[in-house]
PyMOL Python script that loads the backbone (N, CA, C, O; Angstrom):
from pymol import cmd

cmd.read_pdbstr("""\
ATOM      1  N   UNK A   1     -12.389   3.210   8.989  1.00  0.00           N
ATOM      2  CA  UNK A   1     -12.791   4.048   9.863  1.00  0.00           C
ATOM      3  C   UNK A   1     -14.097   3.059  10.417  1.00  0.00           C
ATOM      4  O   UNK A   1     -14.752   2.399   9.610  1.00  0.00           O
ATOM      5  N   UNK A   2     -14.422   3.043  12.065  1.00  0.00           N
ATOM      6  CA  UNK A   2     -15.678   2.510  12.345  1.00  0.00           C
ATOM      7  C   UNK A   2     -16.864   3.596  12.225  1.00  0.00           C
ATOM      8  O   UNK A   2     -16.832   4.824  12.133  1.00  0.00           O
ATOM      9  N   UNK A   3     -17.917   2.676  12.261  1.00  0.00           N
ATOM     10  CA  UNK A   3     -19.192   4.035  12.066  1.00  0.00           C
ATOM     11  C   UNK A   3     -19.889   3.495  13.442  1.00  0.00           C
ATOM     12  O   UNK A   3     -19.940   2.354  13.901  1.00  0.00           O
ATOM     13  N   UNK A   4     -20.348   4.593  13.876  1.00  0.00           N
ATOM     14  CA  UNK A   4     -21.316   4.699  15.353  1.00  0.00           C
ATOM     15  C   UNK A   4     -22.164   5.462  15.327  1.00  0.00           C
ATOM     16  O   UNK A   4     -22.310   6.135  14.306  1.00  0.00           O
ATOM     17  N   UNK A   5     -23.052   5.637  16.465  1.00  0.00           N
ATOM     18  CA  UNK A   5     -24.213   6.235  16.584  1.00  0.00           C
ATOM     19  C   UNK A   5     -24.034   6.964  17.962  1.00  0.00           C
ATOM     20  O   UNK A   5     -23.582   6.430  18.975  1.00  0.00           O
ATOM     21  N   UNK A   6     -24.452   8.252  17.850  1.00  0.00           N
ATOM     22  CA  UNK A   6     -24.732   8.748  19.204  1.00  0.00           C
ATOM     23  C   UNK A   6     -26.211   9.540  19.193  1.00  0.00           C
ATOM     24  O   UNK A   6     -26.771   9.968  18.184  1.00  0.00           O
ATOM     25  N   UNK A   7     -26.684   9.623  20.529  1.00  0.00           N
ATOM     26  CA  UNK A   7     -27.904  10.284  20.685  1.00  0.00           C
ATOM     27  C   UNK A   7     -27.542  11.878  21.490  1.00  0.00           C
ATOM     28  O   UNK A   7     -26.942  11.992  22.558  1.00  0.00           O
ATOM     29  N   UNK A   8     -28.057  12.943  20.696  1.00  0.00           N
ATOM     30  CA  UNK A   8     -27.771  14.288  20.785  1.00  0.00           C
ATOM     31  C   UNK A   8     -29.239  14.912  21.324  1.00  0.00           C
ATOM     32  O   UNK A   8     -30.272  14.491  20.803  1.00  0.00           O
ATOM     33  N   UNK A   9     -29.289  15.773  22.223  1.00  0.00           N
ATOM     34  CA  UNK A   9     -30.452  16.587  22.304  1.00  0.00           C
ATOM     35  C   UNK A   9     -30.627  17.376  20.926  1.00  0.00           C
ATOM     36  O   UNK A   9     -29.849  17.435  19.974  1.00  0.00           O
ATOM     37  N   UNK A  10     -31.728  17.893  21.081  1.00  0.00           N
ATOM     38  CA  UNK A  10     -31.919  19.084  19.665  1.00  0.00           C
ATOM     39  C   UNK A  10     -30.891  20.101  19.765  1.00  0.00           C
ATOM     40  O   UNK A  10     -30.083  20.271  18.851  1.00  0.00           O
ATOM     41  N   UNK A  11     -30.882  20.866  20.954  1.00  0.00           N
ATOM     42  CA  UNK A  11     -29.903  21.886  21.221  1.00  0.00           C
ATOM     43  C   UNK A  11     -28.663  21.509  20.884  1.00  0.00           C
ATOM     44  O   UNK A  11     -28.047  22.038  19.959  1.00  0.00           O
ATOM     45  N   UNK A  12     -28.223  20.610  21.574  1.00  0.00           N
ATOM     46  CA  UNK A  12     -26.578  19.907  20.852  1.00  0.00           C
ATOM     47  C   UNK A  12     -26.590  19.757  19.755  1.00  0.00           C
ATOM     48  O   UNK A  12     -25.616  20.295  19.230  1.00  0.00           O
ATOM     49  N   UNK A  13     -27.391  19.150  18.908  1.00  0.00           N
ATOM     50  CA  UNK A  13     -27.354  18.689  17.295  1.00  0.00           C
ATOM     51  C   UNK A  13     -27.198  20.024  16.725  1.00  0.00           C
ATOM     52  O   UNK A  13     -26.234  20.233  15.988  1.00  0.00           O
ATOM     53  N   UNK A  14     -28.263  21.202  17.052  1.00  0.00           N
ATOM     54  CA  UNK A  14     -28.385  22.378  16.066  1.00  0.00           C
ATOM     55  C   UNK A  14     -26.683  23.351  16.286  1.00  0.00           C
ATOM     56  O   UNK A  14     -26.104  24.032  15.439  1.00  0.00           O
ATOM     57  N   UNK A  15     -26.316  23.092  17.566  1.00  0.00           N
ATOM     58  CA  UNK A  15     -24.974  23.907  18.088  1.00  0.00           C
ATOM     59  C   UNK A  15     -24.090  23.323  17.256  1.00  0.00           C
ATOM     60  O   UNK A  15     -23.522  24.079  16.468  1.00  0.00           O
ATOM     61  N   UNK A  16     -23.818  22.147  17.222  1.00  0.00           N
ATOM     62  CA  UNK A  16     -22.851  21.219  16.642  1.00  0.00           C
ATOM     63  C   UNK A  16     -22.955  21.438  15.189  1.00  0.00           C
ATOM     64  O   UNK A  16     -21.903  21.385  14.551  1.00  0.00           O
ATOM     65  N   UNK A  17     -23.989  21.660  14.603  1.00  0.00           N
ATOM     66  CA  UNK A  17     -23.927  21.609  13.205  1.00  0.00           C
ATOM     67  C   UNK A  17     -23.810  22.988  12.947  1.00  0.00           C
ATOM     68  O   UNK A  17     -23.235  23.183  11.876  1.00  0.00           O
ATOM     69  N   UNK A  18     -24.163  24.072  13.567  1.00  0.00           N
ATOM     70  CA  UNK A  18     -23.630  25.361  13.385  1.00  0.00           C
ATOM     71  C   UNK A  18     -22.151  25.677  13.398  1.00  0.00           C
ATOM     72  O   UNK A  18     -21.508  26.311  12.561  1.00  0.00           O
ATOM     73  N   UNK A  19     -21.684  25.022  14.683  1.00  0.00           N
ATOM     74  CA  UNK A  19     -20.342  25.088  14.620  1.00  0.00           C
ATOM     75  C   UNK A  19     -19.241  24.628  13.539  1.00  0.00           C
ATOM     76  O   UNK A  19     -18.127  25.026  13.199  1.00  0.00           O
ATOM     77  N   UNK A  20     -20.284  23.389  13.099  1.00  0.00           N
ATOM     78  CA  UNK A  20     -19.387  22.807  11.559  1.00  0.00           C
ATOM     79  C   UNK A  20     -19.422  23.350  10.656  1.00  0.00           C
ATOM     80  O   UNK A  20     -18.536  23.341   9.801  1.00  0.00           O
ATOM     81  N   UNK A  21     -20.653  24.081  10.600  1.00  0.00           N
ATOM     82  CA  UNK A  21     -20.807  24.910   9.156  1.00  0.00           C
ATOM     83  C   UNK A  21     -19.821  26.271   9.292  1.00  0.00           C
ATOM     84  O   UNK A  21     -19.222  26.690   8.301  1.00  0.00           O
ATOM     85  N   UNK A  22     -19.734  26.767  10.296  1.00  0.00           N
ATOM     86  CA  UNK A  22     -18.838  27.724  10.890  1.00  0.00           C
ATOM     87  C   UNK A  22     -17.266  27.437  10.302  1.00  0.00           C
ATOM     88  O   UNK A  22     -16.568  28.197   9.630  1.00  0.00           O
ATOM     89  N   UNK A  23     -17.002  26.249  10.730  1.00  0.00           N
ATOM     90  CA  UNK A  23     -15.720  25.871  10.502  1.00  0.00           C
ATOM     91  C   UNK A  23     -15.443  25.623   8.942  1.00  0.00           C
ATOM     92  O   UNK A  23     -14.418  25.995   8.369  1.00  0.00           O
ATOM     93  N   UNK A  24     -16.309  25.068   8.452  1.00  0.00           N
ATOM     94  CA  UNK A  24     -16.582  24.731   6.935  1.00  0.00           C
ATOM     95  C   UNK A  24     -16.272  23.104   7.249  1.00  0.00           C
ATOM     96  O   UNK A  24     -15.685  22.672   6.257  1.00  0.00           O
ATOM     97  N   UNK A  25     -16.397  22.320   7.983  1.00  0.00           N
ATOM     98  CA  UNK A  25     -16.230  20.838   8.383  1.00  0.00           C
ATOM     99  C   UNK A  25     -17.606  20.216   8.340  1.00  0.00           C
ATOM    100  O   UNK A  25     -18.663  20.844   8.376  1.00  0.00           O
ATOM    101  N   UNK A  26     -17.436  18.637   8.241  1.00  0.00           N
ATOM    102  CA  UNK A  26     -18.871  18.055   8.309  1.00  0.00           C
ATOM    103  C   UNK A  26     -19.066  17.822   9.737  1.00  0.00           C
ATOM    104  O   UNK A  26     -18.064  17.885  10.450  1.00  0.00           O
ATOM    105  N   UNK A  27     -20.371  17.522  10.347  1.00  0.00           N
ATOM    106  CA  UNK A  27     -20.685  17.075  11.552  1.00  0.00           C
ATOM    107  C   UNK A  27     -19.702  16.099  12.104  1.00  0.00           C
ATOM    108  O   UNK A  27     -19.093  16.307  13.153  1.00  0.00           O
ATOM    109  N   UNK A  28     -19.553  14.966  11.329  1.00  0.00           N
ATOM    110  CA  UNK A  28     -18.478  14.105  12.025  1.00  0.00           C
ATOM    111  C   UNK A  28     -17.018  14.408  12.043  1.00  0.00           C
ATOM    112  O   UNK A  28     -16.377  13.841  12.928  1.00  0.00           O
ATOM    113  N   UNK A  29     -16.339  15.241  11.187  1.00  0.00           N
ATOM    114  CA  UNK A  29     -15.373  15.867  11.708  1.00  0.00           C
ATOM    115  C   UNK A  29     -15.254  16.753  12.811  1.00  0.00           C
ATOM    116  O   UNK A  29     -14.232  16.698  13.495  1.00  0.00           O
ATOM    117  N   UNK A  30     -16.140  17.547  13.075  1.00  0.00           N
ATOM    118  CA  UNK A  30     -16.254  18.113  14.208  1.00  0.00           C
ATOM    119  C   UNK A  30     -16.289  17.195  15.398  1.00  0.00           C
ATOM    120  O   UNK A  30     -15.580  17.460  16.369  1.00  0.00           O
ATOM    121  N   UNK A  31     -17.008  16.211  15.392  1.00  0.00           N
ATOM    122  CA  UNK A  31     -16.963  14.970  16.509  1.00  0.00           C
ATOM    123  C   UNK A  31     -15.585  14.552  16.784  1.00  0.00           C
ATOM    124  O   UNK A  31     -15.061  14.514  17.898  1.00  0.00           O
ATOM    125  N   UNK A  32     -14.906  14.159  15.365  1.00  0.00           N
ATOM    126  CA  UNK A  32     -13.554  13.442  15.505  1.00  0.00           C
ATOM    127  C   UNK A  32     -12.767  14.238  16.174  1.00  0.00           C
ATOM    128  O   UNK A  32     -12.262  13.859  17.230  1.00  0.00           O
ATOM    129  N   UNK A  33     -12.486  15.758  15.542  1.00  0.00           N
ATOM    130  CA  UNK A  33     -11.594  16.612  16.204  1.00  0.00           C
ATOM    131  C   UNK A  33     -12.192  16.770  17.828  1.00  0.00           C
ATOM    132  O   UNK A  33     -11.204  16.635  18.550  1.00  0.00           O
ATOM    133  N   UNK A  34     -13.105  16.943  18.461  1.00  0.00           N
ATOM    134  CA  UNK A  34     -13.619  17.058  19.568  1.00  0.00           C
ATOM    135  C   UNK A  34     -13.092  15.852  20.370  1.00  0.00           C
ATOM    136  O   UNK A  34     -12.573  16.062  21.467  1.00  0.00           O
ATOM    137  N   UNK A  35     -13.202  14.539  19.858  1.00  0.00           N
ATOM    138  CA  UNK A  35     -12.736  13.508  20.716  1.00  0.00           C
ATOM    139  C   UNK A  35     -10.994  13.609  20.767  1.00  0.00           C
ATOM    140  O   UNK A  35     -10.438  13.594  21.865  1.00  0.00           O
ATOM    141  N   UNK A  36     -10.406  13.686  19.832  1.00  0.00           N
ATOM    142  CA  UNK A  36      -8.997  13.942  19.798  1.00  0.00           C
ATOM    143  C   UNK A  36      -8.453  14.807  20.874  1.00  0.00           C
ATOM    144  O   UNK A  36      -7.443  14.585  21.542  1.00  0.00           O
ATOM    145  N   UNK A  37      -9.382  15.983  20.966  1.00  0.00           N
ATOM    146  CA  UNK A  37      -9.015  16.835  21.918  1.00  0.00           C
ATOM    147  C   UNK A  37      -8.927  16.345  23.435  1.00  0.00           C
ATOM    148  O   UNK A  37      -8.027  16.618  24.229  1.00  0.00           O
ATOM    149  N   UNK A  38     -10.024  15.586  23.655  1.00  0.00           N
ATOM    150  CA  UNK A  38     -10.382  14.790  24.862  1.00  0.00           C
ATOM    151  C   UNK A  38      -9.593  13.566  25.530  1.00  0.00           C
ATOM    152  O   UNK A  38      -9.619  13.197  26.704  1.00  0.00           O
ATOM    153  N   UNK A  39      -8.919  13.070  24.497  1.00  0.00           N
ATOM    154  CA  UNK A  39      -8.295  11.629  24.377  1.00  0.00           C
ATOM    155  C   UNK A  39      -6.703  11.728  24.601  1.00  0.00           C
ATOM    156  O   UNK A  39      -5.965  12.024  23.661  1.00  0.00           O
ATOM    157  N   UNK A  40      -6.261  11.493  25.765  1.00  0.00           N
ATOM    158  CA  UNK A  40      -4.934  11.544  25.675  1.00  0.00           C
ATOM    159  C   UNK A  40      -4.079  11.051  24.533  1.00  0.00           C
ATOM    160  O   UNK A  40      -4.395   9.940  24.108  1.00  0.00           O
ATOM    161  N   UNK A  41      -2.926  11.733  23.872  1.00  0.00           N
ATOM    162  CA  UNK A  41      -2.335  11.182  22.820  1.00  0.00           C
ATOM    163  C   UNK A  41      -1.218   9.671  23.223  1.00  0.00           C
ATOM    164  O   UNK A  41      -0.622   9.526  24.291  1.00  0.00           O
ATOM    165  N   UNK A  42      -1.192   8.886  22.267  1.00  0.00           N
ATOM    166  CA  UNK A  42      -0.405   7.868  22.595  1.00  0.00           C
ATOM    167  C   UNK A  42       0.973   8.203  22.675  1.00  0.00           C
ATOM    168  O   UNK A  42       1.529   8.842  21.782  1.00  0.00           O
ATOM    169  N   UNK A  43       1.674   7.720  23.912  1.00  0.00           N
ATOM    170  CA  UNK A  43       3.050   8.350  24.111  1.00  0.00           C
ATOM    171  C   UNK A  43       4.050   7.462  23.286  1.00  0.00           C
ATOM    172  O   UNK A  43       5.212   7.817  23.088  1.00  0.00           O
ATOM    173  N   UNK A  44       3.646   6.558  22.926  1.00  0.00           N
ATOM    174  CA  UNK A  44       4.351   5.426  21.800  1.00  0.00           C
ATOM    175  C   UNK A  44       4.692   6.277  20.420  1.00  0.00           C
ATOM    176  O   UNK A  44       5.782   6.225  19.849  1.00  0.00           O
ATOM    177  N   UNK A  45       3.825   6.883  20.090  1.00  0.00           N
ATOM    178  CA  UNK A  45       3.782   7.892  18.632  1.00  0.00           C
ATOM    179  C   UNK A  45       3.785   9.203  18.979  1.00  0.00           C
ATOM    180  O   UNK A  45       2.685   9.722  19.173  1.00  0.00           O
ATOM    181  N   UNK A  46       4.614   9.759  19.082  1.00  0.00           N
ATOM    182  CA  UNK A  46       4.715  11.413  19.638  1.00  0.00           C
ATOM    183  C   UNK A  46       4.159  12.235  18.655  1.00  0.00           C
ATOM    184  O   UNK A  46       3.523  13.242  18.966  1.00  0.00           O
ATOM    185  N   UNK A  47       4.365  11.854  17.347  1.00  0.00           N
ATOM    186  CA  UNK A  47       4.018  12.505  16.196  1.00  0.00           C
ATOM    187  C   UNK A  47       2.268  12.551  15.886  1.00  0.00           C
ATOM    188  O   UNK A  47       1.717  13.405  15.191  1.00  0.00           O
ATOM    189  N   UNK A  48       1.589  11.416  16.586  1.00  0.00           N
ATOM    190  CA  UNK A  48       0.181  11.480  16.821  1.00  0.00           C
ATOM    191  C   UNK A  48      -0.388  12.821  17.558  1.00  0.00           C
ATOM    192  O   UNK A  48      -1.545  13.197  17.368  1.00  0.00           O
ATOM    193  N   UNK A  49       0.499  13.495  18.395  1.00  0.00           N
ATOM    194  CA  UNK A  49       0.080  14.686  19.104  1.00  0.00           C
ATOM    195  C   UNK A  49      -0.644  15.670  18.253  1.00  0.00           C
ATOM    196  O   UNK A  49      -1.636  16.345  18.527  1.00  0.00           O
ATOM    197  N   UNK A  50       0.240  15.592  16.887  1.00  0.00           N
ATOM    198  CA  UNK A  50      -0.257  16.841  16.058  1.00  0.00           C
ATOM    199  C   UNK A  50      -1.185  16.205  15.042  1.00  0.00           C
ATOM    200  O   UNK A  50      -1.762  17.042  14.348  1.00  0.00           O
ATOM    201  N   UNK A  51      -1.469  14.984  14.785  1.00  0.00           N
ATOM    202  CA  UNK A  51      -2.495  14.474  13.989  1.00  0.00           C
ATOM    203  C   UNK A  51      -3.876  15.361  13.859  1.00  0.00           C
ATOM    204  O   UNK A  51      -4.752  15.476  14.716  1.00  0.00           O
ATOM    205  N   UNK A  52      -3.822  16.043  12.361  1.00  0.00           N
ATOM    206  CA  UNK A  52      -5.260  16.624  12.498  1.00  0.00           C
ATOM    207  C   UNK A  52      -5.153  18.189  12.766  1.00  0.00           C
ATOM    208  O   UNK A  52      -6.033  19.031  12.585  1.00  0.00           O
ATOM    209  N   UNK A  53      -3.735  18.389  13.285  1.00  0.00           N
ATOM    210  CA  UNK A  53      -3.845  20.173  13.575  1.00  0.00           C
ATOM    211  C   UNK A  53      -3.399  20.761  12.559  1.00  0.00           C
ATOM    212  O   UNK A  53      -3.559  21.981  12.529  1.00  0.00           O
ATOM    213  N   UNK A  54      -2.728  20.120  11.451  1.00  0.00           N
ATOM    214  CA  UNK A  54      -2.340  20.998  10.274  1.00  0.00           C
ATOM    215  C   UNK A  54      -3.261  20.940   9.308  1.00  0.00           C
ATOM    216  O   UNK A  54      -3.853  19.896   9.033  1.00  0.00           O
ATOM    217  N   UNK A  55      -3.464  22.091   8.695  1.00  0.00           N
ATOM    218  CA  UNK A  55      -4.384  22.170   7.379  1.00  0.00           C
ATOM    219  C   UNK A  55      -3.451  22.814   6.297  1.00  0.00           C
ATOM    220  O   UNK A  55      -2.807  23.850   6.462  1.00  0.00           O
ATOM    221  N   UNK A  56      -3.476  22.063   5.190  1.00  0.00           N
ATOM    222  CA  UNK A  56      -2.849  22.530   4.021  1.00  0.00           C
ATOM    223  C   UNK A  56      -3.338  23.003   2.953  1.00  0.00           C
ATOM    224  O   UNK A  56      -2.692  23.454   2.007  1.00  0.00           O
ATOM    225  N   UNK A  57      -4.771  22.906   3.074  1.00  0.00           N
ATOM    226  CA  UNK A  57      -5.668  23.702   2.206  1.00  0.00           C
ATOM    227  C   UNK A  57      -5.644  22.577   0.761  1.00  0.00           C
ATOM    228  O   UNK A  57      -6.370  22.821  -0.203  1.00  0.00           O
ATOM    229  N   UNK A  58      -5.030  21.766   0.775  1.00  0.00           N
ATOM    230  CA  UNK A  58      -4.869  20.801  -0.249  1.00  0.00           C
ATOM    231  C   UNK A  58      -5.736  19.661   0.128  1.00  0.00           C
ATOM    232  O   UNK A  58      -5.443  18.857   1.013  1.00  0.00           O
ATOM    233  N   UNK A  59      -7.014  19.621  -0.718  1.00  0.00           N
ATOM    234  CA  UNK A  59      -7.898  18.472  -0.355  1.00  0.00           C
ATOM    235  C   UNK A  59      -7.144  17.126  -0.581  1.00  0.00           C
ATOM    236  O   UNK A  59      -7.600  16.217   0.112  1.00  0.00           O
ATOM    237  N   UNK A  60      -5.974  16.738  -1.480  1.00  0.00           N
ATOM    238  CA  UNK A  60      -5.582  15.613  -1.656  1.00  0.00           C
ATOM    239  C   UNK A  60      -4.092  15.408  -0.804  1.00  0.00           C
ATOM    240  O   UNK A  60      -3.203  14.633  -1.157  1.00  0.00           O
ATOM    241  N   UNK A  61      -4.055  16.253   0.339  1.00  0.00           N
ATOM    242  CA  UNK A  61      -2.878  16.063   1.190  1.00  0.00           C
ATOM    243  C   UNK A  61      -2.826  14.727   2.138  1.00  0.00           C
ATOM    244  O   UNK A  61      -1.841  14.582   2.862  1.00  0.00           O
ATOM    245  N   UNK A  62      -3.957  13.670   2.145  1.00  0.00           N
ATOM    246  CA  UNK A  62      -3.728  12.662   2.909  1.00  0.00           C
ATOM    247  C   UNK A  62      -3.191  11.661   1.954  1.00  0.00           C
ATOM    248  O   UNK A  62      -2.748  10.576   2.332  1.00  0.00           O
ATOM    249  N   UNK A  63      -3.244  12.117   0.443  1.00  0.00           N
ATOM    250  CA  UNK A  63      -2.420  11.176  -0.358  1.00  0.00           C
ATOM    251  C   UNK A  63      -0.859  11.136  -0.424  1.00  0.00           C
ATOM    252  O   UNK A  63      -0.086  10.249  -0.787  1.00  0.00           O
ATOM    253  N   UNK A  64      -0.703  12.134  -0.048  1.00  0.00           N
ATOM    254  CA  UNK A  64       0.343  12.622  -0.058  1.00  0.00           C
ATOM    255  C   UNK A  64       1.372  12.915   1.402  1.00  0.00           C
ATOM    256  O   UNK A  64       2.222  13.804   1.433  1.00  0.00           O
ATOM    257  N   UNK A  65       1.185  12.306   2.147  1.00  0.00           N
ATOM    258  CA  UNK A  65       1.389  12.747   3.826  1.00  0.00           C
ATOM    259  C   UNK A  65       3.067  12.348   3.926  1.00  0.00           C
ATOM    260  O   UNK A  65       3.684  12.830   4.876  1.00  0.00           O
ATOM    261  N   UNK A  66       3.631  11.676   3.178  1.00  0.00           N
ATOM    262  CA  UNK A  66       5.166  11.654   3.269  1.00  0.00           C
ATOM    263  C   UNK A  66       5.737  12.999   2.842  1.00  0.00           C
ATOM    264  O   UNK A  66       6.541  13.645   3.514  1.00  0.00           O
ATOM    265  N   UNK A  67       5.333  13.295   1.873  1.00  0.00           N
ATOM    266  CA  UNK A  67       5.812  14.687   1.006  1.00  0.00           C
ATOM    267  C   UNK A  67       5.322  15.800   2.191  1.00  0.00           C
ATOM    268  O   UNK A  67       6.129  16.728   2.244  1.00  0.00           O
ATOM    269  N   UNK A  68       4.465  15.907   2.929  1.00  0.00           N
ATOM    270  CA  UNK A  68       3.892  17.042   3.565  1.00  0.00           C
ATOM    271  C   UNK A  68       4.655  16.963   4.844  1.00  0.00           C
ATOM    272  O   UNK A  68       5.365  17.882   5.252  1.00  0.00           O
ATOM    273  N   UNK A  69       4.483  15.841   5.452  1.00  0.00           N
ATOM    274  CA  UNK A  69       4.981  15.610   6.850  1.00  0.00           C
ATOM    275  C   UNK A  69       6.547  15.579   6.905  1.00  0.00           C
ATOM    276  O   UNK A  69       7.270  16.343   7.545  1.00  0.00           O
ATOM    277  N   UNK A  70       6.918  14.536   6.101  1.00  0.00           N
ATOM    278  CA  UNK A  70       8.661  14.728   5.745  1.00  0.00           C
ATOM    279  C   UNK A  70       9.387  15.572   4.894  1.00  0.00           C
ATOM    280  O   UNK A  70      10.611  15.689   4.949  1.00  0.00           O
ATOM    281  N   UNK A  71       8.606  16.203   4.056  1.00  0.00           N
ATOM    282  CA  UNK A  71       9.186  17.177   2.883  1.00  0.00           C
ATOM    283  C   UNK A  71       9.923  16.309   1.961  1.00  0.00           C
ATOM    284  O   UNK A  71      10.877  16.694   1.285  1.00  0.00           O
ATOM    285  N   UNK A  72       9.345  14.880   1.962  1.00  0.00           N
ATOM    286  CA  UNK A  72      10.231  14.260   0.827  1.00  0.00           C
ATOM    287  C   UNK A  72       8.945  13.485  -0.294  1.00  0.00           C
ATOM    288  O   UNK A  72       7.771  13.359   0.053  1.00  0.00           O
ATOM    289  N   UNK A  73       9.350  13.154  -1.295  1.00  0.00           N
ATOM    290  CA  UNK A  73       8.457  12.417  -2.244  1.00  0.00           C
ATOM    291  C   UNK A  73       8.692  11.044  -2.309  1.00  0.00           C
ATOM    292  O   UNK A  73       9.859  10.654  -2.327  1.00  0.00           O
ATOM    293  N   UNK A  74       7.460   9.984  -2.359  1.00  0.00           N
ATOM    294  CA  UNK A  74       7.608   8.656  -2.187  1.00  0.00           C
ATOM    295  C   UNK A  74       8.141   8.250  -3.376  1.00  0.00           C
ATOM    296  O   UNK A  74       8.406   7.062  -3.560  1.00  0.00           O
TER     297      UNK A  74
END
""", "prot")
cmd.dss("prot")
cmd.show_as("cartoon", "prot")
cmd.util.cbc("prot")
cmd.orient("prot")
């Protein structure tokens, strides 16, 4: 990942923090999800349209992506 900085008004920051807390995610994840919703998907990778949309409830799901996405074990 690339780290970046943004400037927000106090009101926007507080609203974003509150929404992130309501969703049970970090502020950074809230911003990532918001950006994904705004940026058009890469048509050369149609599956990317669904990236980040499925929640398994498994905190280790990123380590088992093939098993989860393709229902196969590596």
